[in-house]
C-alpha positions in Angstrom: 75.1 -33.3 -15.4 76.9 -30.8 -13.2 74.3 -28.3 -13.6 71.5 -31.1 -12.8 73.4 -31.7 -9.6 73.7 -27.8 -8.5 69.9 -27.9 -9.2 69.1 -30.6 -7.0 71.6 -29.7 -4.3 69.5 -26.0 -4.5 66.3 -27.8 -4.2 67.0 -30.2 -1.6 68.5 -27.1 0.6 65.3 -25.3 -0.2 63.2 -28.0 1.0 65.1 -28.4 4.2 64.9 -24.9 4.9 61.1 -24.8 4.1 60.7 -27.9 6.5 63.1 -26.3 8.9 60.7 -23.1 9.1 57.8 -25.0 9.3 58.7 -26.8 12.3 60.1 -23.7 13.7 56.6 -22.0 13.0 54.8 -25.1 14.7 57.5 -25.0 17.7 56.5 -20.9 18.1 52.7 -21.3 17.2 50.8 -21.0 20.5 47.4 -21.0 19.8 45.9 -21.3 23.7 48.0 -18.0 24.1 46.7 -16.1 20.9 43.0 -17.0 22.4 43.6 -15.7 25.7 45.2 -12.6 24.0 42.3 -11.9 21.8 39.7 -12.5 24.7 41.9 -10.1 26.9 41.7 -7.8 24.3 38.3 -7.8 23.3 36.9 -7.8 27.0 39.2 -4.7 27.5 37.9 -2.5 24.7 34.4 -3.5 24.1 33.5 -5.0 27.5 32.3 -8.1 25.4 33.2 -11.5 26.3 35.2 -13.8 23.5 34.9 -17.3 24.1 37.0 -19.4 21.8 36.2 -23.1 23.0 37.5 -24.9 20.0 41.1 -25.9 19.2 43.1 -23.2 17.2 45.2 -25.0 14.8 47.9 -24.4 12.1 48.5 -26.1 8.8 51.4 -25.4 6.3 50.8 -27.5 3.2 49.5 -26.9 0.6 48.8 -23.6 2.3 49.5 -22.1 5.3 46.1 -21.5 7.4 44.6 -21.0 10.3 41.6 -23.1 11.7 39.4 -22.0 14.6 36.8 -24.1 16.2 33.6 -22.9 18.1 33.7 -19.2 19.0 31.1 -16.9 20.7 30.9 -13.2 21.2 28.5 -11.6 23.9 26.5 -8.5 24.0 28.4 -5.9 25.9 28.2 -7.0 29.9 28.4 -10.4 28.7 25.1 -11.3 29.6 23.7 -12.3 26.1 25.2 -14.0 23.0 25.8 -11.6 19.9 27.9 -13.7 17.7 28.6 -17.5 17.3 30.3 -19.5 14.7 31.0 -23.4 14.5 34.4 -23.4 12.7 36.5 -20.8 10.5 39.3 -21.3 8.4 41.8 -18.8 6.8 44.3 -19.8 4.4 47.2 -18.0 2.6 49.3 -19.1 -0.4 53.3 -20.1 0.7 55.4 -18.9 -2.1 54.3 -15.2 -1.9 55.3 -15.2 1.8 58.9 -15.8 0.6 58.4 -12.2 -1.1 56.7 -10.7 1.9 53.3 -10.7 0.2 50.2 -12.0 1.8 47.6 -13.5 -0.6 44.7 -15.1 0.7 43.9 -18.6 -0.7 40.4 -19.1 0.8 38.4 -17.8 3.7 35.8 -20.4 4.9 33.2 -20.2 7.7 30.6 -22.6 9.1 27.7 -22.0 11.4 27.8 -18.4 11.5 25.3 -16.8 13.5 24.6 -13.2 14.7 21.7 -11.2 16.2 21.4 -7.5 15.3 19.1 -5.5 17.4 17.7 -1.8 16.9 17.0 -0.5 20.4 13.9 1.8 21.2 16.2 4.7 21.4 17.4 4.0 17.8 21.1 2.6 18.4 22.5 -0.5 17.3 23.9 -3.3 19.3 27.1 -3.1 17.2 27.6 0.3 17.3 30.8 -0.3 19.7 32.0 -2.4 17.2 31.8 0.0 14.3 34.1 2.4 16.1 31.7 5.3 15.7 32.1 6.7 19.0 36.2 5.9 19.4 39.1 8.0 18.8 40.5 7.7 15.4 44.1 6.7 14.9 46.5 9.4 14.0 49.2 9.4 11.5 52.3 10.9 13.0 54.6 13.3 11.0 57.4 10.4 10.9 55.1 7.4 10.2 54.0 6.7 7.0 50.1 6.6 6.2 48.2 3.4 6.1 48.7 1.7 2.9 45.9 1.6 0.6 43.7 -1.6 0.8 44.9 -4.6 -1.1 42.7 -7.9 -1.2 43.3 -10.9 -3.3 41.3 -13.9 -2.1 41.0 -17.1 -4.2 37.5 -17.8 -2.7 35.2 -17.2 -0.1 32.7 -19.9 1.4 30.0 -19.0 4.1 27.7 -21.8 4.9 24.8 -22.6 7.2 24.9 -19.0 8.5 22.0 -17.2 10.1 21.3 -13.5 10.9 18.3 -12.2 13.3 17.2 -8.6 13.1 15.1 -7.5 15.9 13.4 -3.9 16.1 12.5 -3.2 19.9 10.4 -0.4 19.2 8.0 -2.2 16.5 8.2 -5.5 18.1 8.9 -6.6 14.5 11.5 -9.7 14.0 13.2 -10.8 10.7 15.2 -14.2 10.5 17.4 -14.9 7.7 18.9 -18.4 7.9 20.5 -21.2 5.8 22.6 -18.7 4.2 25.2 -19.8 1.9 27.8 -17.3 0.0 30.5 -18.4 -2.4 32.5 -16.6 -4.8 35.6 -17.5 -7.0 38.4 -15.0 -6.8 37.6 -11.6 -5.2 40.5 -8.7 -6.0 40.3 -5.1 -4.8 43.2 -2.4 -5.0 42.2 0.8 -3.1 45.0 2.6 -5.0 43.7 1.8 -8.2 40.1 1.9 -7.3 39.3 -1.7 -9.1 37.2 -4.4 -7.7 36.7 -7.9 -9.6 34.6 -10.8 -8.5 34.1 -14.1 -10.3 31.3 -16.5 -9.7 29.5 -14.7 -6.8 26.6 -16.8 -5.8 24.2 -16.3 -2.5 21.2 -18.3 -1.6 19.2 -17.6 1.8 15.8 -18.7 3.4 14.3 -16.3 5.9 11.2 -15.6 8.1 9.5 -12.1 8.7 6.4 -12.5 10.9 4.1 -15.0 9.5 5.8 -14.7 6.0 8.6 -17.0 4.8 10.9 -15.8 1.9 13.9 -17.3 -0.4 16.5 -15.3 -1.9 19.2 -16.1 -4.6 21.8 -14.1 -6.2 24.2 -15.2 -9.2 26.5 -13.0 -10.6 29.3 -14.9 -12.7 31.7 -12.0 -13.5 31.9 -8.5 -12.3 34.5 -6.0 -12.6 34.6 -2.2 -11.9 37.9 0.2 -12.5 38.2 3.9 -13.3 38.4 3.3 -17.0 36.3 0.4 -17.6 33.5 -1.6 -15.9 31.6 -4.5 -17.2 30.2 -8.0 -16.5 28.0 -10.9 -17.3 24.4 -11.0 -16.5 23.6 -10.8 -12.7 20.1 -12.4 -11.6 18.3 -11.8 -8.2 15.3 -13.9 -7.5 12.9 -13.9 -4.3 10.1 -15.7 -3.1 7.7 -14.8 -0.6 4.9 -17.1 0.9 2.4 -16.5 3.4 -1.3 -17.3 4.4 -2.9 -17.6 1.1 -0.4 -15.8 -0.7 2.5 -16.4 -2.8 5.1 -13.9 -4.6 8.0 -14.9 -7.1 10.2 -12.1 -8.3 13.2 -12.3 -10.7 15.3 -9.3 -11.5 18.1 -9.6 -14.6 20.6 -7.3 -15.2 22.4 -7.8 -18.8 25.0 -6.0 -20.9 26.8 -3.9 -17.9 29.4 -1.8 -19.1 31.0 1.6 -18.3 33.6 2.5 -15.7 34.0 3.5 -12.0 32.1 6.8 -12.7 29.4 5.9 -15.0 27.7 2.5 -15.7 25.2 1.5 -18.7 22.8 -1.7 -18.4 21.9 -2.9 -21.5 18.5 -4.3 -19.9 17.1 -4.4 -16.8 14.1 -7.0 -16.6 11.7 -7.7 -13.8 9.2 -10.5 -13.6 6.8 -10.8 -11.1 4.3 -13.9 -10.3 1.8 -13.4 -7.5 -1.2 -15.1 -6.4 -3.5 -14.5 -3.4 -6.7 -16.4 -3.0 -8.4 -16.9 -6.4 -6.5 -13.6 -7.8 -3.2 -14.2 -10.2 -1.1 -11.3 -11.1 1.9 -11.5 -13.5 4.2 -8.6 -14.5 7.1 -7.6 -16.6 9.1 -4.6 -17.0 12.0 -3.8 -18.6 14.4 -0.8 -19.5 17.8 0.2 -20.2 19.4 1.9 -17.2 22.1 4.5 -16.8 23.9 5.4 -13.4 26.1 8.2 -12.8 28.2 6.7 -9.7 30.1 10.1 -9.0 26.7 11.8 -9.1 24.5 9.2 -7.2 21.8 9.5 -9.9 19.8 6.4 -11.8 17.7 6.6 -14.7 15.3 4.1 -16.5 14.6 6.2 -19.7 12.1 3.8 -21.6 10.1 1.6 -19.1 7.9 -0.9 -20.9 5.9 -3.8 -20.2 2.4 -5.3 -18.9 0.8 -6.3 -16.1 -2.2 -9.1 -16.1 -4.6 -9.8 -13.4 -6.7 -13.2 -13.2 -9.7 -13.7 -11.1 -12.4 -16.0 -12.0 -14.9 -13.8 -10.1 -14.3 -10.7 -12.1 -16.8 -10.1 -15.3 -14.2 -10.5 -17.8 -11.9 -13.0 -15.9 -8.9 -11.5 -16.9 -7.3 -7.9 -17.4 -3.9 -7.1 -19.2 -2.4 -3.5 -18.8 0.6 -2.4 -21.0 2.7 0.1 -19.3 5.1 2.6 -20.5 7.0 5.6 -18.5 10.4 6.3 -17.3 11.9 6.8 -13.9 14.8 9.3 -12.6 16.2 9.1 -9.0 18.9 11.5 -7.4 20.0 9.7 -4.3 22.6 12.6 -3.2 19.6 15.1 -3.1 17.0 12.4 -2.0 14.4 13.0 -4.9 13.0 11.0 -7.9 10.5 11.2 -10.7 8.3 8.9 -12.3 6.0 9.0 -15.3 3.8 5.9 -16.3 1.1 5.3 -18.8 -1.5 2.8 -19.4 -4.4 2.0 -21.5 -7.1 -0.8 -21.5 -10.5 -1.1 -22.9 -11.7 2.3 -23.0 -9.6 3.8 -19.8 -6.4 6.0 -20.5 -4.5 6.3 -17.3 -1.3 8.8 -17.0 0.4 9.4 -13.7 3.4 11.3 -12.8 5.3 11.0 -9.1 7.6 13.2 -7.7 9.4 12.5 -4.5 10.8 15.5 -2.7 12.3 13.6 0.1 13.3 9.9 0.7 13.0 9.7 4.4 10.4 10.8 5.9 8.9 10.3 2.3 7.5 13.4 0.6 5.8 12.5 -2.3 3.7 14.6 -4.9 1.8 13.1 -7.7 -0.5 13.9 -10.6 -3.2 11.3 -11.9 -5.3 11.9 -15.1 -7.8 9.2 -16.2 -10.1 9.7 -18.9 -12.9 7.2 -18.1 -12.9 4.3 -15.8 -15.7 1.9 -14.8 -14.1 0.0 -11.6 -17.6 -2.2 -11.3 -16.5 -3.8 -14.6 -13.2 -5.2 -13.0 -14.3 -6.1 -9.5 -16.2 -9.4 -8.5 -19.9 -8.8 -7.9 -20.8 -8.9 -4.1 -22.4 -12.2 -3.1 -25.1 -12.7 -0.3 -21.8 -14.5 1.6 -20.0 -11.2 1.3 -23.2 -9.2 2.7 -23.4 -11.5 5.7 -19.9 -11.8 6.4 -18.3 -10.2 9.6 -18.0 -6.7 9.1 -14.1 -5.4 8.7 -12.3 -2.9 10.7 -11.5 0.8 9.4 -8.0 1.6 10.3 -6.6 5.2 9.3 -3.3 4.9 10.9 -1.4 4.4 7.6 -2.1 8.1 7.1 0.5 8.8 9.9 4.3 9.7 8.8 3.0 10.3 5.2 3.7 13.6 3.4 1.8 13.8 0.1 0.3 16.3 -2.3 -1.2 15.5 -5.5 -4.3 16.1 -7.6 -6.7 14.0 -9.5 -8.8 14.2 -12.7 -11.1 11.8 -13.8 -13.3 12.3 -17.0 -15.8 9.6 -16.1 -15.9 7.1 -13.3 -18.3 4.3 -12.1 -17.6 2.7 -8.7 -19.9 0.9 -6.5 -22.9 1.8 -9.0 -22.2 5.3 -8.6 -22.0 7.0 -11.8 -19.6 10.2 -11.5 -18.0 12.8 -14.4 -15.5 15.5 -14.4 -14.0 14.8 -11.1 -11.2 16.9 -9.8 -9.7 16.8 -6.4 -6.6 18.5 -4.7 -5.1 15.9 -2.2 -2.8 16.5 0.7 -1.7 14.0 3.5 0.2 15.3 6.6 -0.1 14.9 10.2 -2.0 11.7 9.8 -5.0 13.5 8.1 -6.0 13.3 4.5 -7.8 16.0 2.8 -9.6 16.2 -0.5 -10.4 19.8 -1.2 -11.5 21.2 -3.0 -13.6 18.4 -4.4 -15.6 18.9 -7.5 -17.9 16.5 -9.8 -20.9 16.3 -11.7 -23.3 13.6 -10.9 -27.1 12.7 -12.0 -27.7 15.7 -14.3 -26.4 18.1 -11.2 -22.8 18.9 -9.7 -21.2 18.5 -6.3 -18.6 20.7 -4.7 -16.8 20.6 -1.3 -14.6 18.5 0.7 -13.7 15.0 2.4 -11.3 14.4 5.0 -10.0 11.6 7.0 -8.2 11.7 10.4 -6.2 8.8 12.0 -6.6 10.9 15.2 -9.8 9.2 16.5 -10.3 7.4 13.1 -12.8 10.1 12.2 -14.3 11.4 8.9 -15.7 14.6 8.0 -17.8 15.3 4.6 -19.1 19.0 3.4 -20.8 18.9 0.0 -23.1 21.1 -1.8 -25.2 19.3 -4.5 -26.7 21.5 -7.1 -29.4 20.4 -9.7 -29.1 16.8 -9.0 -31.8 14.2 -9.9 -32.4 12.4 -6.2 -34.2 9.0 -7.3 -31.1 7.7 -9.4 -28.6 8.8 -6.9 -30.3 6.8 -3.8 -31.0 4.1 -6.2 -27.3 3.6 -7.1 -25.7 4.9 -3.8 -28.0 3.1 -1.4 -30.6 0.8 -3.4 -33.4 3.1 -1.7 -36.6 3.7 -3.7 -37.6 6.6 -1.4 -38.0 9.7 -3.2 -37.8 11.3 -6.9 -37.1 15.0 -7.8 -34.5 17.2 -8.5 -32.8 20.2 -6.5 -30.0 20.8 -3.9 -28.5 18.9 -0.8 -26.0 20.6 1.3 -24.4 17.8 3.5 -22.2 19.0 6.2 -21.5 15.6 8.5 -18.7 14.1 10.9 -18.4 10.7 12.3 -15.6 8.4 14.0 -15.6 4.5 14.5 -13.6 1.5 13.4 -16.4 -0.1 11.5 -19.0 1.4 9.1 -22.0 0.5 11.6 -20.0 2.4 14.2 -19.4 5.2 12.0 -23.4 5.3 11.3 -24.2 5.1 15.1 -21.4 8.0 15.6 -23.2 10.4 12.8 -23.5 13.9 13.4 -23.9 17.0 11.7 -26.8 18.7 9.5 -28.3 18.2 5.9 -30.7 20.5 3.8 -32.8 19.1 1.1 -34.9 21.3 -1.4 -36.5 19.6 -4.1 -39.0 20.2 -6.8 -41.1 18.5 -9.3 -40.9 15.2 -7.7 -42.9 12.4 -5.7 -42.6 10.8 -2.5 -42.2 6.7 -3.4 -44.5 3.7 -1.8 -47.8 5.7 -0.7 -50.5 7.3 -2.9 -51.6 9.9 -0.5 -54.6 10.8 -2.9 -55.8 7.4 -3.1 -55.5 7.0 0.7 -57.4 10.1 1.2 -60.4 9.0 -1.0 -60.2 5.7 1.4 -60.7 7.8 4.1 -63.4 10.0 2.9 -65.2 6.9 2.5 -64.7 5.8 5.9 -65.6 9.2 7.2 -68.5 9.1 5.7 -69.7 5.4 7.0 -73.1 5.9 9.0 -71.8 3.9 12.0 -68.9 1.8 12.9 -65.6 2.0 14.9 -63.0 4.3 13.0 -59.8 2.7 13.6 -56.3 3.5 12.5 -55.5 2.1 9.0 -51.8 0.7 8.1 -50.6 0.1 5.0 -47.0 -1.0 3.5 -45.1 1.0 1.3 -46.0 -0.4 -2.5 -43.2 -0.3 -5.4 -46.1 1.4 -7.5 -47.2 4.1 -5.5 -46.1 7.6 -5.2 -47.4 11.0 -4.1 -46.4 13.7 -6.4 -45.2 17.2 -5.1 -44.1 20.3 -6.8 -41.9 21.4 -4.3 -40.1 20.0 -1.1 -38.0 21.2 1.5 -36.7 19.9 4.8 -33.5 20.1 7.3 -32.2 17.7 9.4 -30.0 17.9 12.7 -27.9 14.6 13.0 -26.6 13.2 16.6 -25.3 9.8 17.4 -26.8 8.4 14.3 -30.1 9.9 14.3 -31.6 12.5 12.4 -34.1 14.8 13.5 -36.5 17.0 11.5 -39.3 19.3 12.3 -39.7 21.7 9.3 -40.8 19.6 6.5 -42.9 21.4 3.8 -44.4 19.7 0.8 -46.5 21.2 -1.8 -48.8 19.9 -4.4 -51.7 21.3 -6.3 -54.2 19.5 -3.9 -52.3 19.2 -0.7 -50.0 20.4 2.0 -47.3 18.3 4.1 -45.8 19.1 7.1 -44.1 16.8 9.4 -41.5 16.0 12.3 -39.9 13.1 13.4 -36.6 11.0 13.9 -34.8 8.9 11.0 -32.5 6.4 12.8 -29.3 6.0 10.2 -27.4 3.8 12.7 -30.3 1.5 13.4 -31.8 1.5 9.8 -35.3 2.6 10.5 -37.5 5.7 11.2 -40.6 7.1 13.1 -41.9 10.2 11.4 -45.4 11.7 11.6 -46.4 13.7 8.5 -49.4 15.7 8.5 -51.6 16.2 5.3 -53.8 19.1 4.6 -56.1 19.1 1.5 -56.2 22.6 -0.3 -58.2 23.8 -3.5 -58.0 20.5 -5.3 -57.6 20.0 -9.2 -59.1 16.7 -10.9 -56.3 16.7 -13.4 -53.6 16.4 -10.5 -55.0 13.6 -8.5 -57.1 15.4 -6.1 -60.8 14.5 -7.7 -63.1 13.5 -5.0 -61.2 15.1 -2.2 -63.5 18.5 -1.8 -65.4 17.2 1.3 -61.7 16.8 3.0 -60.6 20.3 2.3 -59.3 21.9 5.4 -58.7 18.8 7.2 -55.4 17.8 8.4 -54.8 14.2 8.2 -51.8 12.5 9.9 -49.8 10.0 8.4 -47.1 8.1 10.4 -44.3 6.5 8.8 -42.4 3.7 10.6 -40.6 0.6 10.3 -37.2 -0.4 8.8 -36.0 1.3 5.5 -36.4 -2.0 3.7 -40.2 -2.2 4.9 -41.4 1.1 5.7 -45.2 1.4 7.0 -47.6 4.1 6.6 -50.4 4.5 9.4 -53.5 6.9 8.9 -54.3 7.9 12.6 -58.0 8.3 12.3 -58.2 8.9 16.1 -56.7 12.1 15.8 -58.2 13.1 12.6 -61.7 12.6 14.3 -60.7 14.7 17.0 -59.4 17.2 14.8 -62.5 17.2 13.0 -64.6 17.4 16.1 -62.7 20.5 17.0 -63.3 22.2 13.3 -67.1 21.4 13.9 -67.3 23.3 16.9 -65.1 26.2 15.7 -67.2 26.4 12.5 -70.5 26.6 14.6 -68.7 28.8 17.1 -68.3 31.5 14.1 -71.4 30.8 12.5 -73.2 32.0 15.9 -70.8 35.1 16.1 -71.6 36.0 12.7 -75.6 35.8 13.3 -74.9 37.9 16.5 -72.8 40.5 14.9 -75.7 40.8 12.1 -78.3 41.2 14.7 -76.2 43.8 16.6 -75.8 45.7 13.4 -79.6 45.4 12.9 -80.7 47.2 16.0 -78.0 49.8 15.9 -79.4 50.7 12.4 -82.8 51.0 13.8 -81.7 53.4 16.7 -79.5 55.8 14.6 -81.9 55.7 11.4 -79.2 54.6 9.3 
C-alpha cells in the first residue's frame, strides 16, 4: 500500500500546485490592461482605432482559454468601421503547457464582419495591415532565426461571418453573408512542409448586384507532404439566382494522390444545371487531372462529357452535344491551351484556344465547322418579337480584349442566308473587331472583303465585292424583298454608327455599285403598261391623267443588262446613272432610296427602241422614240408605279415640233440644191 500512498501524495501535490498556479494566473491576469495595450499599439502602428467593448475573460479548465467580447477595428483615421466581431475564443491544451508546448485546442469566432475596398487608384484598404510597405525585421548575427511555423489546432469554427467587397472604380459591390466555416484537426509544420486538414466544411450565401448566390465546400480529409499527398473526395457546390434565371453547379474531386511536388486526381467531375426563361441547360464534364505544383502547371488530358439544351420554341425542342478534348495550363508563364470537339446532327465542330497571357487576356483560337444550320436550333421569330421594343447595340465588350483567330465553315445557314466555304481572320484589339479577309461563296457567286466593329462611337464598316451572285434569292432570304432578278456583281463600301439597328440605318453612309445581266425588275410589266399607254395616247379625246398602279407580285420587266451606282449619306441612297437595256426599251433614272425610312422616290425614264415581238415588244412600234416617265414611290413593302402622262404629252409635242422643223429644213435644203443646179448647169 505504500506505493499507492506515495502516488496519492504526488497526485495531491500536483493538483495543489496546479490550483495554486491557476489562482496565481487569475490574480496576475489583467484583461483591461491587455485591452488598453492592444488598442495603443494598434493606433500607433496603423492609425486604426481598436475598440474592445466586451470583457476579456480567462478560463483554466478543461483547457486554458481566452474569451473576447465585442471588438471593432476602424479604417485608418478612425472614421469608418473596417472590421467587427461579436465574440471569439482561443483555447489551448493544459498538459502540453507543462512541457512548454502550445497546442491550440479550438478557435471559435462568432459574428465576424469585414469590408474590403479596392480604391480607385487600385490600392486595398488592408495594405497597411499586410505590412507590404513596412520595414521587415532583421535577424541579428547573435540571434536565432524565427522558428518554422507549427500549427496544431483541434478544431476551428467561424459562424455568422460576413465579408463585403467593394470596387470603387467599377462601382460594384459583392456581399458574402451567413458564412460558416468548420474543421476538425488542422496540422501544419513548416520545417517538414506538411499540411493535414480533417472534416473541413464551408457554407456561405451572398449577393452580387441583383444576383444572389450560395456556396458550399466539403472536404472530409486532406493531407499534403513532400513524399505523399492524398485525400478523400472534395466537393464544391454553388448556386446563382437572378431575374428569370438560375444556375446550379457542382465540382467533385476524387482519388487525390501524389506528393507536395505533384498531384494526381483520379476524376474531376463538373455538373451544371441552368435555366433562363424557357431555356434549360444541363452539362456534365469529367477528366483525370495532373498538377505539377513546383512548375505551377495543370493538365486535363481527357475531357469527356455532354451538353444538353432544351427550349420548347426550338424546332427540335432539345439538342444534345457530346464533348471531348483536353486542357493544359501553365500558371507560372500565364499560358494555356484548350482543344474541344463536338458533333451533332450533320455538324462537326472543332476548336483550339491558346492563351498567351492571362492578364490582360491575350487569346488565340482556331474554329473549324463542316456544316451548321443555325436557324434549325433557334426559335422562329414571332410577330410579338418583331413588334417588340428594339434592343440596344453595345460594342463596349470589345474593350480590353486581345484576340487573334481564324474561322472556317464549310456550309452555314443563319437568318435564312445560305453561305458556303466561309473563311475569316479575326482580330480584336484596342476596342475594335476586324474580320479581314472575309471570303465566302453565296447564291451561285462569291464574296470577298472585310467587316469591322469599333467600340469607339459604336461604329460598323463593311467592304464587300460580290461576283457572279444571283440577286433575287439573296434579297429574298436576307431582307424578304422581291424587287429584282439577275446575276452579276455588287461592290459595297458602307459605314454607320448608332446604338440600335434603326439608328444604324439612318446614319448609313458610303457607296454601292451594281452590275446585273439577264434579269428582271419585279412588280411592274413595262411592256403591258406601255401598251395601255398607247391606247390612251390614241384616244380621240379626253383628259390624259397620270396612271398609278401598285406593284404586282406576278409582274416583271425583263432586262439584258442593268448598271447603277448609289451614293449614301445619312441613310439616304442617291442614284442618277441607272442604265437598263432590254430588246425593246432603254431605261434611265434618278432618285433617292431612303434606307432609314424604308421608302423610295425614284423617277425612271423608259424609251422604246426597235422592238421584237418575241421579247414582249409587240404593238409598241408607234411609241418608238418616245420617253415615258415612270415614278416609283412609297414604302418598300407597298411600292407604287405612276406613269406621268402630263410630262409624256409635253415631250411628245416637243418631239412633233422638232419633227416638223426637220421636215421643213429638209425641203428648203432640197429647193436650194435644185436652184444651184440650174445656175451652174449641173
